[in-house]
PyMOL Python script that loads the backbone (N, CA, C, O; Angstrom):
from pymol import cmd

cmd.read_pdbstr("""\
ATOM      1  N   LEU A   1     -33.118-206.909  66.757  1.00  0.00           N
ATOM      2  CA  LEU A   1     -33.799-207.857  65.900  1.00  0.00           C
ATOM      3  C   LEU A   1     -34.523-207.102  64.804  1.00  0.00           C
ATOM      4  O   LEU A   1     -34.770-205.903  64.928  1.00  0.00           O
ATOM      5  N   GLY A   2     -34.855-207.780  63.759  1.00  0.00           N
ATOM      6  CA  GLY A   2     -35.589-207.170  62.664  1.00  0.00           C
ATOM      7  C   GLY A   2     -35.807-208.180  61.560  1.00  0.00           C
ATOM      8  O   GLY A   2     -35.387-209.332  61.671  1.00  0.00           O
ATOM      9  N   VAL A   3     -36.455-207.759  60.510  1.00  0.00           N
ATOM     10  CA  VAL A   3     -36.689-208.619  59.357  1.00  0.00           C
ATOM     11  C   VAL A   3     -35.564-208.356  58.369  1.00  0.00           C
ATOM     12  O   VAL A   3     -35.382-207.228  57.912  1.00  0.00           O
ATOM     13  N   TYR A   4     -34.818-209.389  58.044  1.00  0.00           N
ATOM     14  CA  TYR A   4     -33.683-209.250  57.131  1.00  0.00           C
ATOM     15  C   TYR A   4     -33.926-209.928  55.792  1.00  0.00           C
ATOM     16  O   TYR A   4     -33.286-209.577  54.800  1.00  0.00           O
ATOM     17  N   ALA A   5     -34.829-210.883  55.745  1.00  0.00           N
ATOM     18  CA  ALA A   5     -35.122-211.591  54.510  1.00  0.00           C
ATOM     19  C   ALA A   5     -36.519-212.191  54.615  1.00  0.00           C
ATOM     20  O   ALA A   5     -37.006-212.468  55.711  1.00  0.00           O
ATOM     21  N   ALA A   6     -37.149-212.386  53.478  1.00  0.00           N
ATOM     22  CA  ALA A   6     -38.476-212.995  53.451  1.00  0.00           C
ATOM     23  C   ALA A   6     -38.558-213.918  52.244  1.00  0.00           C
ATOM     24  O   ALA A   6     -38.049-213.597  51.170  1.00  0.00           O
ATOM     25  N   SER A   7     -39.195-215.051  52.423  1.00  0.00           N
ATOM     26  CA  SER A   7     -39.340-216.029  51.358  1.00  0.00           C
ATOM     27  C   SER A   7     -40.698-215.871  50.678  1.00  0.00           C
ATOM     28  O   SER A   7     -41.719-215.796  51.362  1.00  0.00           O
ATOM     29  N   PRO A   8     -40.729-215.819  49.359  1.00  0.00           N
ATOM     30  CA  PRO A   8     -42.013-215.716  48.671  1.00  0.00           C
ATOM     31  C   PRO A   8     -42.841-216.998  48.747  1.00  0.00           C
ATOM     32  O   PRO A   8     -44.011-216.999  48.366  1.00  0.00           O
ATOM     33  N   SER A   9     -42.249-218.086  49.234  1.00  0.00           N
ATOM     34  CA  SER A   9     -43.001-219.342  49.335  1.00  0.00           C
ATOM     35  C   SER A   9     -43.659-219.528  50.706  1.00  0.00           C
ATOM     36  O   SER A   9     -44.330-220.534  50.935  1.00  0.00           O
ATOM     37  N   LYS A  10     -43.477-218.586  51.602  1.00  0.00           N
ATOM     38  CA  LYS A  10     -44.062-218.665  52.949  1.00  0.00           C
ATOM     39  C   LYS A  10     -45.047-217.523  53.147  1.00  0.00           C
ATOM     40  O   LYS A  10     -44.950-216.489  52.486  1.00  0.00           O
ATOM     41  N   THR A  11     -45.992-217.712  54.055  1.00  0.00           N
ATOM     42  CA  THR A  11     -46.909-216.641  54.441  1.00  0.00           C
ATOM     43  C   THR A  11     -46.502-216.148  55.817  1.00  0.00           C
ATOM     44  O   THR A  11     -46.371-216.935  56.754  1.00  0.00           O
ATOM     45  N   TYR A  12     -46.304-214.853  55.935  1.00  0.00           N
ATOM     46  CA  TYR A  12     -45.914-214.225  57.193  1.00  0.00           C
ATOM     47  C   TYR A  12     -47.123-213.518  57.797  1.00  0.00           C
ATOM     48  O   TYR A  12     -47.976-212.997  57.079  1.00  0.00           O
ATOM     49  N   THR A  13     -47.180-213.510  59.109  1.00  0.00           N
ATOM     50  CA  THR A  13     -48.271-212.857  59.822  1.00  0.00           C
ATOM     51  C   THR A  13     -47.691-211.806  60.754  1.00  0.00           C
ATOM     52  O   THR A  13     -46.814-212.100  61.566  1.00  0.00           O
ATOM     53  N   ILE A  14     -48.184-210.582  60.633  1.00  0.00           N
ATOM     54  CA  ILE A  14     -47.789-209.518  61.552  1.00  0.00           C
ATOM     55  C   ILE A  14     -48.691-209.609  62.770  1.00  0.00           C
ATOM     56  O   ILE A  14     -49.914-209.555  62.645  1.00  0.00           O
ATOM     57  N   THR A  15     -48.095-209.746  63.948  1.00  0.00           N
ATOM     58  CA  THR A  15     -48.867-209.800  65.187  1.00  0.00           C
ATOM     59  C   THR A  15     -48.409-208.671  66.102  1.00  0.00           C
ATOM     60  O   THR A  15     -47.324-208.115  65.931  1.00  0.00           O
ATOM     61  N   PHE A  16     -49.242-208.346  67.063  1.00  0.00           N
ATOM     62  CA  PHE A  16     -49.023-207.181  67.914  1.00  0.00           C
ATOM     63  C   PHE A  16     -49.045-207.588  69.378  1.00  0.00           C
ATOM     64  O   PHE A  16     -49.736-208.531  69.765  1.00  0.00           O
ATOM     65  N   ASP A  17     -48.284-206.872  70.179  1.00  0.00           N
ATOM     66  CA  ASP A  17     -48.192-207.156  71.610  1.00  0.00           C
ATOM     67  C   ASP A  17     -49.488-206.811  72.346  1.00  0.00           C
ATOM     68  O   ASP A  17     -49.823-207.457  73.338  1.00  0.00           O
ATOM     69  N   THR A  18     -50.218-205.803  71.872  1.00  0.00           N
ATOM     70  CA  THR A  18     -51.474-205.404  72.514  1.00  0.00           C
ATOM     71  C   THR A  18     -52.510-205.043  71.447  1.00  0.00           C
ATOM     72  O   THR A  18     -52.170-204.752  70.301  1.00  0.00           O
ATOM     73  N   ALA A  19     -53.772-205.068  71.850  1.00  0.00           N
ATOM     74  CA  ALA A  19     -54.844-204.668  70.936  1.00  0.00           C
ATOM     75  C   ALA A  19     -54.727-203.191  70.573  1.00  0.00           C
ATOM     76  O   ALA A  19     -55.054-202.796  69.454  1.00  0.00           O
ATOM     77  N   ALA A  20     -54.263-202.379  71.515  1.00  0.00           N
ATOM     78  CA  ALA A  20     -54.089-200.947  71.239  1.00  0.00           C
ATOM     79  C   ALA A  20     -53.038-200.730  70.149  1.00  0.00           C
ATOM     80  O   ALA A  20     -53.217-199.877  69.280  1.00  0.00           O
ATOM     81  N   MET A  21     -51.951-201.489  70.188  1.00  0.00           N
ATOM     82  CA  MET A  21     -50.924-201.355  69.148  1.00  0.00           C
ATOM     83  C   MET A  21     -51.457-201.835  67.800  1.00  0.00           C
ATOM     84  O   MET A  21     -51.149-201.245  66.764  1.00  0.00           O
ATOM     85  N   LYS A  22     -52.249-202.897  67.808  1.00  0.00           N
ATOM     86  CA  LYS A  22     -52.842-203.365  66.551  1.00  0.00           C
ATOM     87  C   LYS A  22     -53.718-202.272  65.952  1.00  0.00           C
ATOM     88  O   LYS A  22     -53.639-202.002  64.753  1.00  0.00           O
ATOM     89  N   ALA A  23     -54.545-201.646  66.767  1.00  0.00           N
ATOM     90  CA  ALA A  23     -55.421-200.578  66.282  1.00  0.00           C
ATOM     91  C   ALA A  23     -54.614-199.380  65.781  1.00  0.00           C
ATOM     92  O   ALA A  23     -54.989-198.744  64.795  1.00  0.00           O
ATOM     93  N   ARG A  24     -53.517-199.078  66.455  1.00  0.00           N
ATOM     94  CA  ARG A  24     -52.689-197.924  66.085  1.00  0.00           C
ATOM     95  C   ARG A  24     -51.922-198.156  64.788  1.00  0.00           C
ATOM     96  O   ARG A  24     -51.860-197.260  63.946  1.00  0.00           O
ATOM     97  N   TYR A  25     -51.336-199.338  64.609  1.00  0.00           N
ATOM     98  CA  TYR A  25     -50.414-199.552  63.498  1.00  0.00           C
ATOM     99  C   TYR A  25     -51.023-200.198  62.257  1.00  0.00           C
ATOM    100  O   TYR A  25     -50.488-200.016  61.163  1.00  0.00           O
ATOM    101  N   THR A  26     -52.104-200.933  62.381  1.00  0.00           N
ATOM    102  CA  THR A  26     -52.678-201.609  61.216  1.00  0.00           C
ATOM    103  C   THR A  26     -52.979-200.654  60.066  1.00  0.00           C
ATOM    104  O   THR A  26     -52.663-200.986  58.924  1.00  0.00           O
ATOM    105  N   PRO A  27     -53.575-199.485  60.307  1.00  0.00           N
ATOM    106  CA  PRO A  27     -53.817-198.575  59.172  1.00  0.00           C
ATOM    107  C   PRO A  27     -52.531-198.171  58.439  1.00  0.00           C
ATOM    108  O   PRO A  27     -52.553-197.962  57.225  1.00  0.00           O
ATOM    109  N   SER A  28     -51.438-198.061  59.148  1.00  0.00           N
ATOM    110  CA  SER A  28     -50.159-197.685  58.524  1.00  0.00           C
ATOM    111  C   SER A  28     -49.620-198.792  57.628  1.00  0.00           C
ATOM    112  O   SER A  28     -48.930-198.514  56.647  1.00  0.00           O
ATOM    113  N   TYR A  29     -49.925-200.035  57.953  1.00  0.00           N
ATOM    114  CA  TYR A  29     -49.407-201.168  57.187  1.00  0.00           C
ATOM    115  C   TYR A  29     -50.249-201.496  55.960  1.00  0.00           C
ATOM    116  O   TYR A  29     -49.778-202.203  55.069  1.00  0.00           O
ATOM    117  N   THR A  30     -51.469-201.004  55.891  1.00  0.00           N
ATOM    118  CA  THR A  30     -52.398-201.428  54.850  1.00  0.00           C
ATOM    119  C   THR A  30     -51.848-201.219  53.444  1.00  0.00           C
ATOM    120  O   THR A  30     -51.824-202.164  52.656  1.00  0.00           O
ATOM    121  N   GLU A  31     -51.410-200.023  53.110  1.00  0.00           N
ATOM    122  CA  GLU A  31     -50.911-199.746  51.761  1.00  0.00           C
ATOM    123  C   GLU A  31     -49.605-200.491  51.486  1.00  0.00           C
ATOM    124  O   GLU A  31     -49.410-201.017  50.391  1.00  0.00           O
ATOM    125  N   ALA A  32     -48.721-200.536  52.464  1.00  0.00           N
ATOM    126  CA  ALA A  32     -47.447-201.246  52.282  1.00  0.00           C
ATOM    127  C   ALA A  32     -47.683-202.735  52.025  1.00  0.00           C
ATOM    128  O   ALA A  32     -47.008-203.333  51.187  1.00  0.00           O
ATOM    129  N   LEU A  33     -48.626-203.328  52.733  1.00  0.00           N
ATOM    130  CA  LEU A  33     -48.900-204.756  52.536  1.00  0.00           C
ATOM    131  C   LEU A  33     -49.478-205.027  51.154  1.00  0.00           C
ATOM    132  O   LEU A  33     -49.185-206.064  50.560  1.00  0.00           O
ATOM    133  N   LYS A  34     -50.283-204.127  50.636  1.00  0.00           N
ATOM    134  CA  LYS A  34     -50.782-204.284  49.266  1.00  0.00           C
ATOM    135  C   LYS A  34     -49.615-204.347  48.288  1.00  0.00           C
ATOM    136  O   LYS A  34     -49.595-205.188  47.390  1.00  0.00           O
ATOM    137  N   GLN A  35     -48.648-203.459  48.465  1.00  0.00           N
ATOM    138  CA  GLN A  35     -47.490-203.410  47.570  1.00  0.00           C
ATOM    139  C   GLN A  35     -46.609-204.647  47.735  1.00  0.00           C
ATOM    140  O   GLN A  35     -46.148-205.212  46.743  1.00  0.00           O
ATOM    141  N   LEU A  36     -46.373-205.070  48.968  1.00  0.00           N
ATOM    142  CA  LEU A  36     -45.547-206.256  49.205  1.00  0.00           C
ATOM    143  C   LEU A  36     -46.207-207.506  48.636  1.00  0.00           C
ATOM    144  O   LEU A  36     -45.535-208.334  48.020  1.00  0.00           O
ATOM    145  N   ASN A  37     -47.500-207.651  48.834  1.00  0.00           N
ATOM    146  CA  ASN A  37     -48.208-208.808  48.293  1.00  0.00           C
ATOM    147  C   ASN A  37     -48.207-208.784  46.768  1.00  0.00           C
ATOM    148  O   ASN A  37     -48.085-209.834  46.137  1.00  0.00           O
ATOM    149  N   ALA A  38     -48.339-207.609  46.170  1.00  0.00           N
ATOM    150  CA  ALA A  38     -48.282-207.490  44.708  1.00  0.00           C
ATOM    151  C   ALA A  38     -46.899-207.864  44.178  1.00  0.00           C
ATOM    152  O   ALA A  38     -46.770-208.334  43.048  1.00  0.00           O
ATOM    153  N   ALA A  39     -45.869-207.656  44.996  1.00  0.00           N
ATOM    154  CA  ALA A  39     -44.496-207.992  44.602  1.00  0.00           C
ATOM    155  C   ALA A  39     -44.186-209.474  44.792  1.00  0.00           C
ATOM    156  O   ALA A  39     -43.101-209.929  44.431  1.00  0.00           O
ATOM    157  N   GLY A  40     -45.127-210.229  45.355  1.00  0.00           N
ATOM    158  CA  GLY A  40     -44.923-211.666  45.480  1.00  0.00           C
ATOM    159  C   GLY A  40     -44.688-212.174  46.885  1.00  0.00           C
ATOM    160  O   GLY A  40     -44.577-213.383  47.088  1.00  0.00           O
ATOM    161  N   LEU A  41     -44.608-211.283  47.862  1.00  0.00           N
ATOM    162  CA  LEU A  41     -44.496-211.735  49.248  1.00  0.00           C
ATOM    163  C   LEU A  41     -45.896-211.927  49.812  1.00  0.00           C
ATOM    164  O   LEU A  41     -46.839-211.259  49.389  1.00  0.00           O
ATOM    165  N   HIS A  42     -46.028-212.825  50.752  1.00  0.00           N
ATOM    166  CA  HIS A  42     -47.330-213.120  51.348  1.00  0.00           C
ATOM    167  C   HIS A  42     -47.280-212.710  52.813  1.00  0.00           C
ATOM    168  O   HIS A  42     -46.772-213.442  53.662  1.00  0.00           O
ATOM    169  N   ILE A  43     -47.816-211.528  53.093  1.00  0.00           N
ATOM    170  CA  ILE A  43     -47.805-210.995  54.453  1.00  0.00           C
ATOM    171  C   ILE A  43     -49.210-210.526  54.778  1.00  0.00           C
ATOM    172  O   ILE A  43     -49.846-209.836  53.981  1.00  0.00           O
ATOM    173  N   LYS A  44     -49.693-210.907  55.962  1.00  0.00           N
ATOM    174  CA  LYS A  44     -51.030-210.493  56.379  1.00  0.00           C
ATOM    175  C   LYS A  44     -50.983-209.987  57.812  1.00  0.00           C
ATOM    176  O   LYS A  44     -50.062-210.299  58.567  1.00  0.00           O
ATOM    177  N   VAL A  45     -51.982-209.206  58.172  1.00  0.00           N
ATOM    178  CA  VAL A  45     -52.102-208.722  59.547  1.00  0.00           C
ATOM    179  C   VAL A  45     -52.834-209.783  60.347  1.00  0.00           C
ATOM    180  O   VAL A  45     -53.887-210.272  59.941  1.00  0.00           O
ATOM    181  N   GLY A  46     -52.262-210.131  61.490  1.00  0.00           N
ATOM    182  CA  GLY A  46     -52.875-211.114  62.372  1.00  0.00           C
ATOM    183  C   GLY A  46     -53.444-210.456  63.604  1.00  0.00           C
ATOM    184  O   GLY A  46     -53.942-209.332  63.551  1.00  0.00           O
ATOM    185  N   GLY A  47     -53.368-211.157  64.700  1.00  0.00           N
ATOM    186  CA  GLY A  47     -53.974-210.685  65.934  1.00  0.00           C
ATOM    187  C   GLY A  47     -52.962-210.226  66.956  1.00  0.00           C
ATOM    188  O   GLY A  47     -51.928-209.641  66.634  1.00  0.00           O
ATOM    189  N   VAL A  48     -53.297-210.513  68.198  1.00  0.00           N
ATOM    190  CA  VAL A  48     -52.488-210.097  69.340  1.00  0.00           C
ATOM    191  C   VAL A  48     -51.865-211.342  69.956  1.00  0.00           C
ATOM    192  O   VAL A  48     -52.546-212.348  70.156  1.00  0.00           O
ATOM    193  N   GLU A  49     -50.566-211.274  70.258  1.00  0.00           N
ATOM    194  CA  GLU A  49     -49.890-212.358  70.971  1.00  0.00           C
ATOM    195  C   GLU A  49     -48.781-211.751  71.816  1.00  0.00           C
ATOM    196  O   GLU A  49     -48.216-210.723  71.445  1.00  0.00           O
ATOM    197  N   PRO A  50     -48.463-212.372  72.942  1.00  0.00           N
ATOM    198  CA  PRO A  50     -47.404-211.828  73.798  1.00  0.00           C
ATOM    199  C   PRO A  50     -46.061-211.816  73.071  1.00  0.00           C
ATOM    200  O   PRO A  50     -45.743-212.730  72.310  1.00  0.00           O
ATOM    201  N   VAL A  51     -45.289-210.776  73.315  1.00  0.00           N
ATOM    202  CA  VAL A  51     -43.974-210.626  72.700  1.00  0.00           C
ATOM    203  C   VAL A  51     -42.919-210.646  73.800  1.00  0.00           C
ATOM    204  O   VAL A  51     -43.017-209.906  74.778  1.00  0.00           O
ATOM    205  N   ASP A  52     -41.917-211.492  73.634  1.00  0.00           N
ATOM    206  CA  ASP A  52     -40.766-211.516  74.536  1.00  0.00           C
ATOM    207  C   ASP A  52     -39.584-210.982  73.741  1.00  0.00           C
ATOM    208  O   ASP A  52     -39.092-211.647  72.829  1.00  0.00           O
ATOM    209  N   ILE A  53     -39.128-209.778  74.086  1.00  0.00           N
ATOM    210  CA  ILE A  53     -38.056-209.151  73.308  1.00  0.00           C
ATOM    211  C   ILE A  53     -36.720-209.864  73.452  1.00  0.00           C
ATOM    212  O   ILE A  53     -35.767-209.535  72.745  1.00  0.00           O
ATOM    213  N   ASN A  54     -36.633-210.834  74.354  1.00  0.00           N
ATOM    214  CA  ASN A  54     -35.382-211.556  74.573  1.00  0.00           C
ATOM    215  C   ASN A  54     -35.269-212.827  73.752  1.00  0.00           C
ATOM    216  O   ASN A  54     -34.255-213.521  73.828  1.00  0.00           O
ATOM    217  N   GLN A  55     -36.288-213.144  72.972  1.00  0.00           N
ATOM    218  CA  GLN A  55     -36.204-214.337  72.132  1.00  0.00           C
ATOM    219  C   GLN A  55     -37.024-214.147  70.863  1.00  0.00           C
ATOM    220  O   GLN A  55     -37.865-213.252  70.778  1.00  0.00           O
ATOM    221  N   CYS A  56     -36.770-214.983  69.898  1.00  0.00           N
ATOM    222  CA  CYS A  56     -37.504-214.919  68.639  1.00  0.00           C
ATOM    223  C   CYS A  56     -38.938-215.386  68.854  1.00  0.00           C
ATOM    224  O   CYS A  56     -39.210-216.227  69.711  1.00  0.00           O
ATOM    225  N   GLY A  57     -39.836-214.834  68.071  1.00  0.00           N
ATOM    226  CA  GLY A  57     -41.234-215.240  68.136  1.00  0.00           C
ATOM    227  C   GLY A  57     -41.473-216.501  67.329  1.00  0.00           C
ATOM    228  O   GLY A  57     -40.526-217.123  66.849  1.00  0.00           O
ATOM    229  N   PRO A  58     -42.738-216.883  67.175  1.00  0.00           N
ATOM    230  CA  PRO A  58     -43.067-218.071  66.386  1.00  0.00           C
ATOM    231  C   PRO A  58     -42.597-217.925  64.934  1.00  0.00           C
ATOM    232  O   PRO A  58     -42.436-216.816  64.424  1.00  0.00           O
ATOM    233  N   ALA A  59     -42.386-219.049  64.298  1.00  0.00           N
ATOM    234  CA  ALA A  59     -41.940-219.043  62.904  1.00  0.00           C
ATOM    235  C   ALA A  59     -42.921-218.274  62.031  1.00  0.00           C
ATOM    236  O   ALA A  59     -44.136-218.424  62.158  1.00  0.00           O
ATOM    237  N   TYR A  60     -42.385-217.462  61.158  1.00  0.00           N
ATOM    238  CA  TYR A  60     -43.127-216.698  60.157  1.00  0.00           C
ATOM    239  C   TYR A  60     -44.066-215.650  60.761  1.00  0.00           C
ATOM    240  O   TYR A  60     -45.040-215.243  60.129  1.00  0.00           O
ATOM    241  N   HIS A  61     -43.768-215.223  61.976  1.00  0.00           N
ATOM    242  CA  HIS A  61     -44.497-214.116  62.594  1.00  0.00           C
ATOM    243  C   HIS A  61     -43.574-212.906  62.641  1.00  0.00           C
ATOM    244  O   HIS A  61     -42.397-213.024  62.981  1.00  0.00           O
ATOM    245  N   ILE A  62     -44.108-211.763  62.302  1.00  0.00           N
ATOM    246  CA  ILE A  62     -43.413-210.492  62.457  1.00  0.00           C
ATOM    247  C   ILE A  62     -44.099-209.812  63.631  1.00  0.00           C
ATOM    248  O   ILE A  62     -45.224-209.325  63.508  1.00  0.00           O
ATOM    249  N   GLN A  63     -43.419-209.781  64.762  1.00  0.00           N
ATOM    250  CA  GLN A  63     -44.035-209.273  65.984  1.00  0.00           C
ATOM    251  C   GLN A  63     -43.757-207.783  66.155  1.00  0.00           C
ATOM    252  O   GLN A  63     -42.632-207.321  65.963  1.00  0.00           O
ATOM    253  N   VAL A  64     -44.798-207.041  66.517  1.00  0.00           N
ATOM    254  CA  VAL A  64     -44.694-205.601  66.718  1.00  0.00           C
ATOM    255  C   VAL A  64     -44.890-205.308  68.200  1.00  0.00           C
ATOM    256  O   VAL A  64     -45.874-205.738  68.803  1.00  0.00           O
ATOM    257  N   THR A  65     -43.947-204.574  68.780  1.00  0.00           N
ATOM    258  CA  THR A  65     -44.057-204.159  70.172  1.00  0.00           C
ATOM    259  C   THR A  65     -43.413-202.789  70.317  1.00  0.00           C
ATOM    260  O   THR A  65     -42.803-202.277  69.378  1.00  0.00           O
ATOM    261  N   GLU A  66     -43.548-202.216  71.470  1.00  0.00           N
ATOM    262  CA  GLU A  66     -42.907-200.935  71.768  1.00  0.00           C
ATOM    263  C   GLU A  66     -42.139-201.090  73.066  1.00  0.00           C
ATOM    264  O   GLU A  66     -42.653-201.630  74.045  1.00  0.00           O
ATOM    265  N   ARG A  67     -40.918-200.616  73.065  1.00  0.00           N
ATOM    266  CA  ARG A  67     -40.141-200.623  74.299  1.00  0.00           C
ATOM    267  C   ARG A  67     -40.252-199.289  75.008  1.00  0.00           C
ATOM    268  O   ARG A  67     -40.235-199.224  76.237  1.00  0.00           O
ATOM    269  N   TYR A  68     -40.366-198.213  74.219  1.00  0.00           N
ATOM    270  CA  TYR A  68     -40.495-196.881  74.795  1.00  0.00           C
ATOM    271  C   TYR A  68     -41.181-196.002  73.776  1.00  0.00           C
ATOM    272  O   TYR A  68     -40.773-195.950  72.615  1.00  0.00           O
ATOM    273  N   ARG A  69     -42.193-195.330  74.194  1.00  0.00           N
ATOM    274  CA  ARG A  69     -42.903-194.416  73.295  1.00  0.00           C
ATOM    275  C   ARG A  69     -43.155-193.123  74.052  1.00  0.00           C
ATOM    276  O   ARG A  69     -44.008-193.086  74.939  1.00  0.00           O
ATOM    277  N   PRO A  70     -42.419-192.048  73.713  1.00  0.00           N
ATOM    278  CA  PRO A  70     -42.576-190.786  74.444  1.00  0.00           C
ATOM    279  C   PRO A  70     -43.944-190.155  74.226  1.00  0.00           C
ATOM    280  O   PRO A  70     -44.227-189.090  74.775  1.00  0.00           O
TER     281      PRO A  70
END
""", "prot")
cmd.dss("prot")
cmd.show_as("cartoon", "prot")
cmd.util.cbc("prot")
cmd.orient("prot")
């Protein structure tokens, strides 16, 4: 799964499987989100929600999880 297209008329929210992942990855997304928003996409960092890797998440959510991290 992944993000293949985004609509400039919708607002997307990045959510994380755990609070630890949110703390780890949010700083990495900060500059990229500034650039994406300046380009006309509406993406913001959200909170924590459970992720089921076997199905799609809620509409307009970009879910972040880890399956294996050495």
